[in-house]
Backbone as a printed PyTorch tensor [residue, N CA C, xyz], in Angstrom:
tensor([[[  95.7670, -120.7250,  135.5460],
         [  95.4660, -119.0930,  135.8610],
         [  96.8330, -118.5340,  136.9950]],

        [[  96.6420, -117.4850,  136.8250],
         [  97.7810, -116.8910,  138.0910],
         [  97.2670, -117.0730,  139.6050]],

        [[  97.3310, -115.7840,  139.9840],
         [  97.1600, -115.9980,  141.5270],
         [  96.1060, -116.1170,  141.9070]],

        [[  95.7950, -115.9760,  143.1610],
         [  94.2080, -116.1570,  143.8320],
         [  93.3610, -114.7540,  143.5310]],

        [[  92.0570, -115.3510,  143.2400],
         [  91.3690, -113.9970,  142.9230],
         [  91.6490, -113.5560,  141.4810]],

        [[  92.5440, -114.4680,  140.5090],
         [  92.5300, -113.9990,  139.2090],
         [  91.3260, -114.2580,  138.3700]],

        [[  90.5420, -113.3940,  137.6490],
         [  89.2620, -114.1870,  136.9910],
         [  89.9750, -114.2240,  135.5510]],

        [[  91.0690, -113.7030,  135.0470],
         [  91.7230, -113.9370,  133.4690],
         [  92.7640, -114.8050,  133.8140]],

        [[  93.1840, -115.4990,  132.5370],
         [  94.0690, -116.1320,  132.2990],
         [  95.0720, -115.5960,  131.8820]],

        [[  96.2320, -116.0050,  131.8260],
         [  97.7360, -115.2420,  131.5330],
         [  97.5650, -114.7750,  130.1040]],

        [[  97.0130, -115.8700,  129.0360],
         [  96.5820, -115.5330,  127.9550],
         [  95.7930, -114.3310,  127.5460]],

        [[  94.8550, -114.1850,  128.2390],
         [  93.9020, -113.0020,  128.4010],
         [  94.2960, -111.6120,  128.7620]],

        [[  95.0570, -112.0020,  129.7700],
         [  95.6200, -110.5780,  130.2070],
         [  96.7070, -110.0090,  129.2060]],

        [[  97.3060, -111.0700,  128.3080],
         [  98.3630, -110.6390,  127.4120],
         [  97.4200, -110.0370,  126.3570]],

        [[  96.4370, -110.3510,  126.0480],
         [  95.4220, -109.8260,  125.0450],
         [  95.0210, -108.1870,  125.4540]],

        [[  94.5370, -108.1340,  126.9040],
         [  94.5420, -106.9210,  127.2560],
         [  95.5490, -105.9630,  127.2610]],

        [[  96.6200, -106.6520,  127.6070],
         [  97.7990, -105.5050,  127.7820],
         [  98.1660, -104.9750,  126.0570]],

        [[  97.7030, -105.8850,  125.1630],
         [  97.9490, -105.4790,  124.0110],
         [  96.9520, -104.6730,  123.5290]],

        [[  95.9090, -104.5320,  123.9610],
         [  94.6240, -103.2430,  123.6690],
         [  95.5870, -101.9550,  124.1440]],

        [[  95.8680, -102.0510,  125.4240],
         [  96.6950, -100.8450,  125.6080],
         [  97.7040, -100.3000,  125.1400]],

        [[  98.5930, -101.2530,  124.6090],
         [  99.6940, -101.1630,  123.8550],
         [  99.3120, -100.4130,  122.3120]],

        [[  98.4540, -100.9790,  121.7650],
         [  97.7390, -100.3590,  120.8250],
         [  97.2380,  -99.4440,  120.5140]],

        [[  97.1420,  -98.5330,  121.6110],
         [  96.5230,  -97.1180,  121.8480],
         [  95.1030,  -96.7630,  122.6440]],

        [[  94.8310,  -98.0400,  122.7770],
         [  93.5620,  -97.8110,  123.6340],
         [  93.5680,  -97.4420,  125.4390]],

        [[  93.1240,  -96.2490,  125.8940],
         [  93.5980,  -95.9330,  126.9830],
         [  93.2240,  -97.0010,  128.0650]],

        [[  94.3650,  -96.5060,  129.2650],
         [  94.2980,  -97.6170,  130.4410],
         [  92.6090,  -97.5570,  131.0810]],

        [[  92.2900,  -96.2380,  131.0080],
         [  90.9430,  -96.2050,  131.8380],
         [  89.6030,  -96.9740,  131.0260]],

        [[  90.0090,  -96.7670,  129.8510],
         [  88.9640,  -97.3890,  128.8820],
         [  89.0640,  -98.8420,  128.9870]],

        [[  90.3360,  -99.5950,  129.0170],
         [  90.5350, -100.8250,  129.2700],
         [  90.0020, -101.4140,  130.4380]],

        [[  89.9710, -100.6860,  131.4860],
         [  89.9640, -100.8170,  132.8010],
         [  88.3400, -100.8940,  132.9030]],

        [[  87.5950, -100.0230,  132.1640],
         [  85.8460, -100.0020,  132.2240],
         [  85.6680, -101.4420,  131.5450]],

        [[  86.1100, -101.5210,  130.3020],
         [  85.7740, -102.8120,  129.4710],
         [  85.8870, -104.0370,  129.9840]],

        [[  86.8890, -104.1470,  130.9690],
         [  86.9740, -105.5470,  131.5440],
         [  86.8690, -105.6140,  133.1360]],

        [[  86.5230, -104.5470,  133.4830],
         [  86.3280, -104.1760,  134.9550],
         [  86.9840, -104.7910,  136.1610]],

        [[  88.4280, -103.9220,  135.9010],
         [  89.8460, -104.0440,  136.6100],
         [  90.2650, -102.7830,  136.8140]],

        [[  90.7290, -102.7530,  137.9270],
         [  91.4050, -101.4940,  138.3720],
         [  92.5510, -101.0060,  137.5440]],

        [[  92.8640,  -99.5750,  137.6010],
         [  94.0400,  -99.2730,  136.7350],
         [  95.4300,  -99.7430,  137.4490]],

        [[  95.2320,  -99.8920,  138.6120],
         [  96.5780, -100.7030,  139.6830],
         [  96.5890, -102.1700,  139.1230]],

        [[  95.6930, -102.8730,  138.7130],
         [  95.5960, -104.2670,  138.3310],
         [  96.5330, -104.0250,  136.9460]],

        [[  95.5670, -103.1470,  136.0100],
         [  96.5790, -103.1180,  134.6460],
         [  98.1310, -102.8740,  134.8900]],

        [[  98.3870, -101.8900,  135.7000],
         [  99.7000, -101.4180,  135.8860],
         [ 100.5960, -102.7640,  136.6240]],

        [[  99.8330, -103.2440,  137.2540],
         [ 100.8350, -104.6570,  137.5920],
         [ 100.9540, -105.6660,  136.7270]],

        [[ 100.0760, -105.7580,  135.8270],
         [ 100.1390, -106.8160,  134.9090],
         [ 101.0380, -106.3220,  133.9610]],

        [[ 101.1970, -105.1680,  133.5530],
         [ 102.1070, -104.4510,  132.8560],
         [ 103.8680, -104.9140,  132.9910]],

        [[ 103.8030, -104.3530,  134.5370],
         [ 104.9570, -105.1020,  135.1970],
         [ 105.3420, -106.3740,  134.9740]],

        [[ 104.5300, -107.1670,  135.2280],
         [ 104.6580, -108.8500,  135.3140],
         [ 104.4580, -109.2870,  134.2210]],

        [[ 103.8080, -108.9480,  132.9950],
         [ 104.1670, -109.6460,  131.5710],
         [ 104.2670, -108.6600,  130.7290]],

        [[ 104.7250, -107.5740,  130.7760],
         [ 105.0340, -106.7170,  129.8150],
         [ 106.1760, -107.2620,  128.9330]],

        [[ 105.7530, -106.9400,  127.5130],
         [ 106.7120, -107.3300,  126.6500],
         [ 106.5280, -108.8630,  125.9240]],

        [[ 105.9330, -109.5330,  127.1150],
         [ 105.6210, -111.0920,  126.8110],
         [ 104.5540, -111.5010,  125.7680]],

        [[ 105.3480, -112.3380,  124.6520],
         [ 104.3450, -112.8860,  123.7360],
         [ 103.8280, -114.1600,  124.1810]],

        [[ 102.6320, -114.7270,  123.7890],
         [ 102.4890, -115.8580,  124.1810],
         [ 103.0370, -117.1570,  123.8880]],

        [[ 103.7830, -116.9550,  122.9790],
         [ 104.6530, -118.1170,  122.7810],
         [ 105.9240, -118.2810,  123.7660]],

        [[ 106.1670, -116.8360,  124.3000],
         [ 107.1720, -116.6990,  125.5730],
         [ 106.4380, -117.5780,  126.8850]],

        [[ 105.2710, -116.8950,  126.9810],
         [ 104.7020, -116.9550,  128.1360],
         [ 104.6110, -119.1490,  128.0650]],

        [[ 104.1460, -119.3980,  127.2720],
         [ 104.2100, -121.1180,  127.1130],
         [ 105.3130, -121.6210,  127.4750]],

        [[ 106.5110, -121.0230,  126.8510],
         [ 107.6760, -121.5760,  127.1190],
         [ 108.4560, -121.1330,  128.3820]],

        [[ 107.8160, -120.3740,  128.8250],
         [ 108.3640, -119.7650,  130.3160],
         [ 107.5210, -121.1310,  131.2270]],

        [[ 106.4620, -121.0700,  131.1780],
         [ 105.6280, -122.3160,  132.4620],
         [ 106.2790, -123.5700,  132.0680]],

        [[ 106.7520, -124.0660,  130.6490],
         [ 107.2750, -125.3120,  130.5830],
         [ 108.3950, -125.2770,  131.2650]],

        [[ 109.0620, -124.2790,  131.2160],
         [ 110.6880, -124.2350,  131.9120],
         [ 110.3430, -124.3460,  133.4700]],

        [[ 109.2950, -123.5900,  133.8520],
         [ 109.0270, -123.5610,  134.9920],
         [ 108.6640, -125.2440,  135.6880]],

        [[ 107.6600, -125.8480,  134.7030],
         [ 107.5530, -127.5020,  135.2800],
         [ 108.8030, -127.8620,  135.2410]],

        [[ 109.4650, -128.0330,  133.9420],
         [ 110.6120, -128.6470,  134.1320],
         [ 111.6410, -128.1230,  135.4880]],

        [[ 111.3030, -127.0350,  135.6960],
         [ 112.5260, -126.9210,  136.8210],
         [ 111.7460, -127.4930,  138.0280]],

        [[ 110.8380, -127.4760,  138.2450],
         [ 110.0770, -127.8270,  139.4450],
         [ 110.6070, -129.6400,  139.5770]],

        [[ 109.9880, -130.2260,  138.2440],
         [ 110.6510, -131.8010,  138.1820],
         [ 111.6020, -132.0880,  138.4670]],

        [[ 112.7530, -131.3550,  138.0660],
         [ 114.2730, -131.4640,  138.1140],
         [ 114.4370, -131.2340,  139.8090]],

        [[ 113.9150, -130.4790,  140.6620],
         [ 114.2120, -130.2550,  141.5550],
         [ 113.5450, -131.2300,  142.7620]],

        [[ 112.6780, -131.8450,  142.1360],
         [ 112.3220, -133.0760,  142.7480],
         [ 112.9380, -134.1660,  142.7440]],

        [[ 113.3560, -134.3960,  141.5850],
         [ 114.5950, -135.3630,  141.5260],
         [ 115.5300, -135.3290,  142.1780]],

        [[ 116.2570, -133.9980,  142.2010],
         [ 117.3750, -133.8120,  142.9110],
         [ 116.9660, -133.9840,  144.6910]],

        [[ 116.0450, -133.4560,  145.0950],
         [ 115.4850, -133.8250,  146.5070],
         [ 115.4720, -135.5810,  146.5400]],

        [[ 114.9460, -135.9680,  146.0060],
         [ 114.6580, -137.6690,  145.7580],
         [ 116.1900, -137.9950,  145.9700]],

        [[ 116.9020, -137.6550,  145.0050],
         [ 118.5800, -138.2730,  145.0160],
         [ 119.0810, -138.0130,  146.4710]],

        [[ 119.2650, -136.6720,  146.9490],
         [ 119.4960, -136.4180,  148.2980],
         [ 119.4100, -137.5000,  149.5660]],

        [[ 117.8360, -137.5090,  149.0320],
         [ 117.0970, -138.6520,  150.4190],
         [ 117.5610, -140.1240,  150.2320]],

        [[ 117.7990, -140.5300,  148.7570],
         [ 118.5630, -141.6970,  148.4470],
         [ 119.8520, -142.0400,  148.9600]],

        [[ 120.9690, -140.9670,  148.9170],
         [ 121.9990, -140.7800,  149.4330],
         [ 122.1170, -140.7970,  150.8170]],

        [[ 121.3650, -140.0850,  151.3040],
         [ 121.2810, -139.9980,  153.2660],
         [ 120.7700, -141.3720,  153.2850]],

        [[ 120.1710, -142.2230,  152.8940],
         [ 119.4060, -143.6890,  153.2430],
         [ 120.9460, -144.4110,  152.9430]],

        [[ 121.3750, -144.3550,  152.1950],
         [ 122.8120, -145.2740,  151.6880],
         [ 123.4840, -145.0440,  152.6090]],

        [[ 124.1240, -143.9280,  153.2520],
         [ 124.8980, -143.4740,  153.8840],
         [ 124.8000, -144.1270,  155.4680]],

        [[ 123.2240, -144.0990,  155.5950],
         [ 122.9510, -144.4250,  157.1460],
         [ 123.1380, -146.1290,  156.9490]],

        [[ 122.6920, -146.7300,  155.8100],
         [ 122.8660, -148.2880,  155.6500],
         [ 124.4400, -148.6820,  155.9030]],

        [[ 125.0840, -148.0730,  155.0710],
         [ 126.7500, -148.2720,  155.2580],
         [ 127.2900, -147.8620,  156.5740]],

        [[ 126.5700, -146.9630,  157.4120],
         [ 127.3750, -146.3620,  158.2820],
         [ 126.8620, -147.7320,  159.5460]],

        [[ 125.8700, -148.3220,  159.4660],
         [ 125.3450, -149.1930,  160.5250],
         [ 125.7390, -150.9230,  159.8690]],

        [[ 126.1670, -150.9610,  158.6690],
         [ 126.6220, -151.8650,  158.5010],
         [ 128.1800, -152.3380,  159.0190]],

        [[ 128.8080, -151.1010,  159.1420],
         [ 130.1850, -151.1920,  159.6980],
         [ 130.0080, -150.9830,  160.8530]]])
């Protein structure tokens, strides 16, 4: 799920936004799903134009990016440790 307090998954949000895109009024969608118009507009800014497959790909890329950042951080620690060992040896 998205941020704290969100009761809808990103996939559900995309479906709700599609209802608005297909002609249902924002106020009607807000009543139906019990969200504010501001929430719908915020969702539109964040998710507008995204398809479910693109959302899944985005999540995969974010996970991969996070994993790669952890690897780089670990390598930096390993390099620092090796430098300390070499410095103490000489």
